[in-house]
C-alpha positions as CSV (number, residue, x, y, z in Angstrom):
1,M,23.7,9.1,-39.4
2,K,22.1,9.2,-36.0
3,I,21.4,6.1,-34.0
4,L,19.5,5.8,-30.7
5,M,20.4,2.8,-28.5
6,V,17.8,2.0,-25.9
7,L,18.8,0.0,-22.8
8,T,16.9,-1.5,-19.9
9,S,16.7,0.1,-16.4
10,H,15.5,-3.2,-14.8
11,S,18.0,-5.0,-12.6
12,E,16.0,-7.7,-10.7
13,M,15.6,-11.2,-12.1
14,G,12.1,-11.7,-10.9
15,N,11.9,-12.8,-7.3
16,T,15.0,-14.9,-7.5
17,G,17.3,-12.4,-5.7
18,H,19.7,-12.5,-8.7
19,K,20.6,-9.4,-10.7
20,T,19.9,-8.8,-14.4
21,G,20.0,-5.9,-16.8
22,F,21.3,-5.6,-20.3
23,W,23.8,-8.0,-21.8
24,L,27.1,-6.2,-22.2
25,E,28.3,-7.6,-25.5
26,E,24.9,-7.1,-27.1
27,F,25.5,-3.4,-26.4
28,T,29.2,-3.0,-27.0
29,T,29.5,-4.9,-30.3
30,P,26.7,-2.9,-32.1
31,Y,27.9,0.3,-30.3
32,Y,31.4,0.0,-31.8
33,I,30.1,-1.1,-35.2
34,F,27.9,2.0,-35.3
35,K,30.7,4.2,-33.9
36,D,33.3,3.0,-36.3
37,A,30.9,3.6,-39.2
38,G,30.8,7.3,-38.2
39,A,27.3,7.2,-36.6
40,Q,26.3,9.7,-33.9
41,I,25.1,7.6,-31.0
42,T,22.7,8.6,-28.3
43,L,22.0,6.2,-25.3
44,A,18.7,6.2,-23.5
45,S,17.0,4.1,-20.8
46,P,13.6,4.4,-19.0
47,K,15.1,5.9,-15.9
48,G,18.1,7.6,-17.5
49,G,21.6,7.5,-15.9
50,Q,23.5,4.3,-15.6
51,P,21.6,1.2,-16.8
52,P,22.3,-2.0,-15.0
53,V,24.7,-4.5,-16.6
54,D,23.8,-8.2,-16.2
55,P,26.7,-9.4,-14.0
56,N,26.9,-12.6,-15.9
57,S,27.7,-10.7,-19.1
58,A,30.6,-8.8,-17.4
59,A,32.2,-12.1,-16.2
60,P,35.6,-13.0,-17.7
61,D,34.2,-16.0,-19.6
62,A,31.7,-13.6,-21.4
63,A,34.4,-11.2,-22.5
64,S,34.8,-10.3,-26.2
65,D,36.9,-7.9,-28.2
66,S,34.2,-5.3,-27.9
67,T,33.7,-5.6,-24.2
68,E,37.5,-5.4,-23.6
69,R,37.6,-2.3,-25.8
70,F,34.8,-0.8,-23.8
71,E,36.5,-1.4,-20.5
72,K,39.4,0.7,-21.7
73,D,37.2,3.4,-23.2
74,A,36.6,6.1,-20.6
75,E,34.5,8.3,-22.9
76,S,32.1,5.6,-23.8
77,K,31.8,4.4,-20.2
78,A,30.9,8.0,-19.2
79,A,28.3,8.1,-21.9
80,L,26.7,4.9,-20.7
81,A,26.7,6.2,-17.1
82,D,24.6,9.2,-18.2
83,T,21.9,7.8,-20.6
84,E,19.1,10.1,-21.6
85,K,15.7,9.5,-20.0
86,L,13.6,7.6,-22.6
87,A,10.7,10.1,-22.1
88,N,12.9,12.9,-23.4
89,V,13.9,11.4,-26.7
90,Q,12.0,11.7,-30.0
91,A,12.0,9.2,-32.9
92,N,12.3,12.0,-35.5
93,D,15.8,12.9,-34.2
94,Y,17.3,9.6,-35.3
95,D,17.7,7.5,-38.4
96,A,17.6,4.2,-36.5
97,I,16.7,2.8,-33.1
98,F,18.5,-0.2,-31.7
99,Y,17.6,-2.3,-28.6
100,P,20.3,-4.5,-27.1
101,G,19.0,-7.5,-25.1
102,G,19.6,-9.0,-21.8
103,H,16.7,-10.2,-19.6
104,G,15.9,-6.7,-18.2
105,P,13.8,-5.6,-21.2
106,L,11.2,-8.3,-20.6
107,W,10.3,-6.5,-17.4
108,D,10.5,-2.8,-18.3
109,L,10.8,-2.0,-22.0
110,A,8.1,-4.5,-22.9
111,E,5.6,-2.6,-20.8
112,D,7.1,0.9,-21.0
113,P,4.7,3.5,-22.6
114,D,7.6,5.7,-23.7
115,S,9.3,2.8,-25.4
116,I,6.1,1.7,-27.1
117,T,5.4,5.3,-28.3
118,L,9.0,5.7,-29.5
119,I,8.8,2.5,-31.7
120,E,5.4,3.3,-33.0
121,E,6.6,6.8,-34.0
122,A,9.7,5.3,-35.6
123,V,7.5,3.0,-37.6
124,R,5.2,5.9,-38.8
125,Q,8.4,7.8,-39.8
126,D,9.8,4.7,-41.7
127,K,12.9,4.5,-39.5
128,V,15.1,1.5,-39.1
129,I,14.4,-0.5,-35.9
130,G,16.7,-3.2,-34.6
131,A,16.4,-5.5,-31.6
132,V,18.5,-8.5,-30.5
133,C,18.0,-11.5,-28.2
134,H,15.5,-10.6,-25.5
135,A,15.0,-7.1,-26.9
136,P,12.3,-8.1,-29.4
137,G,10.3,-8.5,-26.2
138,A,10.0,-4.7,-26.4
139,L,7.7,-5.1,-29.4
140,R,5.1,-6.9,-27.2
141,H,2.5,-4.1,-27.1
142,V,3.7,-2.1,-30.2
143,R,1.1,-1.5,-32.9
144,G,1.7,-0.9,-36.5
145,T,0.1,1.9,-38.5
146,D,-2.8,-0.4,-39.2
147,G,-3.6,-0.8,-35.5
148,N,-2.5,-4.5,-35.4
149,P,0.5,-5.8,-33.5
150,L,3.6,-4.5,-35.3
151,V,5.0,-8.0,-35.7
152,Q,1.7,-9.5,-37.1
153,G,2.5,-11.2,-40.4
154,R,6.1,-10.2,-40.3
155,E,9.3,-12.2,-40.3
156,V,11.0,-11.9,-36.9
157,T,13.3,-13.8,-34.5
158,G,14.4,-13.5,-30.9
159,F,15.6,-15.6,-28.0
160,T,14.3,-19.2,-28.4
161,N,12.3,-21.2,-25.8
162,G,15.1,-23.7,-26.0
163,E,17.7,-21.2,-25.2
164,E,15.7,-19.9,-22.3
165,E,15.3,-23.4,-21.0
166,A,19.0,-24.0,-21.3
167,V,19.8,-21.0,-19.0
168,Q,17.0,-22.3,-16.7
169,L,15.0,-19.1,-16.7
170,D,12.0,-20.2,-18.6
171,K,10.0,-20.3,-15.4
172,V,11.4,-17.0,-14.1
173,V,10.9,-14.6,-17.0
174,P,7.5,-12.8,-17.3
175,F,7.1,-14.2,-20.8
176,L,9.0,-16.2,-23.4
177,V,10.0,-14.1,-26.4
178,E,9.4,-16.9,-29.0
179,D,5.9,-17.6,-27.6
180,M,5.0,-13.9,-27.4
181,L,6.1,-13.2,-31.0
182,E,4.1,-16.2,-32.3
183,A,1.0,-15.3,-30.2
184,S,1.2,-11.8,-31.8
185,G,0.9,-13.3,-35.2
186,A,4.6,-13.1,-36.3
187,H,6.3,-15.5,-38.6
188,Y,8.9,-16.5,-36.1
189,T,12.1,-18.2,-37.4
190,C,15.2,-19.3,-35.6
191,G,18.5,-20.9,-36.3
192,E,20.5,-23.3,-34.1
193,D,20.6,-22.4,-30.4
194,W,23.5,-20.0,-29.7
195,E,24.3,-19.5,-33.4
196,S,23.8,-16.2,-35.2
197,H,20.4,-15.7,-36.9
198,V,19.2,-12.4,-38.1
199,V,16.0,-11.6,-39.9
200,R,15.1,-8.5,-41.9
201,D,11.5,-7.6,-42.7
202,G,11.3,-4.2,-44.3
203,K,13.1,-1.9,-41.9
204,L,12.7,-4.2,-38.9
205,I,15.8,-6.1,-38.0
206,T,15.7,-8.8,-35.3
207,G,18.5,-11.0,-34.0
208,Q,18.0,-14.3,-32.1
209,N,20.7,-14.3,-29.4
210,P,24.0,-12.8,-28.2
211,A,25.8,-14.3,-31.2
212,S,23.5,-12.3,-33.5
213,S,24.4,-8.9,-32.2
214,E,27.2,-8.3,-34.7
215,D,25.2,-9.4,-37.8
216,A,22.1,-7.4,-36.5
217,A,24.2,-4.2,-36.2
218,H,25.6,-4.7,-39.7
219,A,22.1,-5.3,-41.1
220,V,21.0,-2.0,-39.5
221,L,23.9,-0.2,-41.1
222,A,23.2,-1.8,-44.5
223,L,19.7,-0.3,-44.4
224,L,20.9,3.1,-43.4
225,R,23.4,3.1,-46.3
């Protein structure tokens, strides 16, 4: 069982002067769920090397069992510091591809041609694809085998407009995940703000928010098994 996890390389929160990146727990929780299930995990990002961690997600009040485990895990920290360049990975080498969120993906992965090609290849090869929180934004320009938007007519979720407004970034991000998915023709659903909500449509798994990362990872594993 081989799983590719794709992380953002983008670290700037628009023109606010604040930093962003990937949300630590949305990486560490699925990472250890996959690892403990015996999966071989490869980490990749557009630029390769160390992807930026959203500093808010590394703050003490955002800590979780998985982030604390990661802080003590020198081997996994070394792997994160040396991610593969996204241009060098191929969908046919993996059984599943998983995108952790954080705001960074809205700027780079949503527009990255290597990411778009990777997902489109994974769809053609009938691989499992997972994305949580803001990472469904990486599906923005992805086309299905019929040439239409991948999410068109499919059940999906992602960070809600209400959640984005609550963190006061709805005027900062390049697009709102909920609006983008609906504009692409998706059947968008959501649960309560900040509560876990995961949607499966075929081999596409999407999670609404940070609370959804655990359930999304288990949904990916369930499909692989």
